[in-house]
N, C-alpha and C positions, 0 to 999 in steps of 0.2 A: 915832751910834757905829757903828763897823765891827763885823763879826763877831768874836767872841772867839777863834775858831780858823778858820784858812783853809788850804786846800790849793791850791797852785799847782804848776806843772810847768816844769822846764827840761830839755829833751830827754827823757831816760828817767828823770829823777830827780824824785820828788814832794817838795815842801817843805811840811811841815805847820808852820804858825806859830801860836804861842800869843800872843795880844794882848789881855790883860786888865789894863789899868793899875790901880794903879801898879806892881805887882810880879808880874803874871801868876799870881796866886794860883789854885790849884785849888779846885774845888768839885764836888759831884756833877753839876751841870749842865755844867761845863767838861769833866769826864771823858766825859760823854755826847757832847759835841761832838767830842772827840778820837777817840773810838771811831767815830763817824759818818764822820769824815774818813779814818781808817785803812781802814775798809770800802770807802769810795769809791776809795781808792788801790789796794786789792786787786782791785777790779772793773775798773780801768783797765788794759787789756792793755799799753798803751804805757809804764806806769810799772814800772820794774825795781828801783828802790830808793827808800827813803823816809827823809828827814831830818826830825827833830823839833827845832824851835828855838823860842826865845822872842824876842819883839820887844824892842828897846831893851836895857837893861842886864841884865835878868834872864832866865834860862831859865824858872824858876818858883820862887816862894817861897811857903812856907806850905802849908796843906792844911786838912783838916777832920777832925773826930772822928766 
């Protein structure tokens, strides 16, 4: 299985993609992955903007209590 959250770059734009099938559901572990990728984007001088997206049909569905 691939990483549930990835950070890629197109020119000066970082793209943070949530990929946690079937509905990209959030969990405490998923949030930690997102935070890690956001920090990596902040540390990358070449990234000037960040897009947060979900893979396939969902941005993110669900959550946790």
